[in-house]
Kinemage of the C-alpha trace (Angstrom):
@kinemage 1
@onewidth
@group {chain A} dominant
@subgroup {mainchain}
@vectorlist {calphas} color= white
{ca met a 1} P 117.540 106.013 157.167
{ca asn a 2} L 116.101 103.217 155.052
{ca gln a 3} L 118.269 102.434 152.017
{ca leu a 4} L 117.600 100.163 149.071
{ca pro a 5} L 119.542 96.948 149.146
{ca tyr a 6} L 122.404 96.751 146.681
{ca trp a 7} L 120.857 93.863 144.695
{ca leu a 8} L 117.578 95.779 144.241
{ca phe a 9} L 119.402 98.863 142.992
{ca ala a 10} L 121.482 96.740 140.601
{ca ser a 11} L 118.371 94.937 139.372
{ca leu a 12} L 116.560 98.202 138.701
{ca leu a 13} L 119.575 99.537 136.856
{ca leu a 14} L 119.775 96.369 134.748
{ca val a 15} L 116.055 96.477 133.923
{ca cys a 16} L 116.327 100.124 132.890
{ca ala a 17} L 119.311 99.361 130.669
{ca val a 18} L 117.520 96.449 128.995
{ca leu a 19} L 114.395 98.566 128.426
{ca tyr a 20} L 116.464 101.388 126.949
{ca val a 21} L 118.258 99.039 124.550
{ca gly a 22} L 114.976 97.395 123.552
{ca ile a 23} L 113.218 100.681 122.866
{ca arg a 24} L 116.210 102.017 120.954
{ca ala a 25} L 116.408 98.867 118.796
{ca tyr a 26} L 112.677 99.058 118.092
{ca arg a 27} L 112.963 102.686 116.962
{ca ile a 28} L 115.863 101.817 114.673
{ca phe a 29} L 113.816 98.932 113.258
{ca leu a 30} L 110.834 101.219 112.596
{ca thr a 31} L 113.047 103.808 110.896
{ca arg a 32} L 114.611 101.209 108.611
{ca phe a 33} L 111.239 99.613 107.903
{ca glu a 34} L 109.723 102.964 106.904
{ca arg a 35} L 112.699 103.769 104.673
{ca glu a 36} L 112.412 100.358 102.992
{ca arg a 37} L 108.662 100.828 102.535
{ca arg a 38} L 109.230 104.179 100.818
{ca asn a 39} L 111.896 102.608 98.620
{ca val a 40} L 109.545 99.804 97.571
{ca gln a 41} L 106.813 102.349 96.829
{ca gln a 42} L 109.166 104.422 94.667
{ca met a 43} L 110.360 101.339 92.792
{ca ser a 44} L 106.766 100.268 92.197
{ca glu a 45} L 105.903 103.697 90.793
{ca leu a 46} L 109.011 103.620 88.605
{ca his a 47} L 108.136 100.175 87.238
{ca leu a 48} L 104.594 101.289 86.492
{ca ala a 49} L 105.834 104.425 84.732
{ca thr a 50} L 108.273 102.354 82.669
{ca ile a 51} L 105.572 99.897 81.618
{ca glu a 52} L 103.213 102.735 80.719
{ca ala a 53} L 105.924 104.436 78.662
{ca leu a 54} L 106.654 101.208 76.786
{ca ala a 55} L 102.948 100.609 76.208
{ca arg a 56} L 102.479 104.127 74.861
{ca ala a 57} L 105.475 103.720 72.566
{ca ile a 58} L 104.054 100.470 71.204
{ca glu a 59} L 100.640 102.081 70.882
{ca ala a 60} L 102.082 105.045 68.982
{ca lys a 61} L 104.013 102.798 66.611
{ca asp a 62} L 101.164 100.342 66.110
{ca gly a 63} L 98.540 103.010 65.422
{ca thr a 64} L 95.802 101.294 67.414
{ca glu a 65} L 93.079 103.115 69.271
{ca val a 66} L 94.471 106.107 71.168
{ca asn a 67} L 93.139 105.156 74.605
{ca tyr a 68} L 93.305 101.383 74.171
{ca ile a 69} L 96.058 100.872 76.764
{ca his a 70} L 94.280 103.128 79.240
{ca ser a 71} L 90.978 101.282 78.809
{ca val a 72} L 92.715 97.906 79.258
{ca gln a 73} L 94.316 99.276 82.426
{ca leu a 74} L 90.921 100.397 83.754
{ca tyr a 75} L 89.302 97.043 82.964
{ca gly a 76} L 92.180 95.161 84.583
{ca thr a 77} L 91.925 97.291 87.694
{ca ala a 78} L 88.152 96.804 87.876
{ca ile a 79} L 88.504 93.032 87.518
{ca gly a 80} L 91.222 92.976 90.182
{ca cys a 81} L 89.024 94.929 92.590
{ca ala a 82} L 86.077 92.662 91.850
{ca ile a 83} L 88.048 89.535 92.795
{ca gly a 84} L 89.523 91.148 95.876
{ca leu a 85} L 93.081 92.000 94.807
């Protein structure tokens, strides 16, 4: 009966262990990265909502054109897209 040498078996076992640890660490990294990405997205949306609320409050108090802030936002977005932002 032909058996694997001890060093080959140990090497295969070591390679499997290293691969398992590497794959596991990569999955943990991806999970944390995705969670952080969602957190950044939520914070960005919250900041935008806060700025819009402040702008609307100023607009209401100032009595300027009703859609002035919205039109400035649209123009800013169009300019940003035009220059590649």
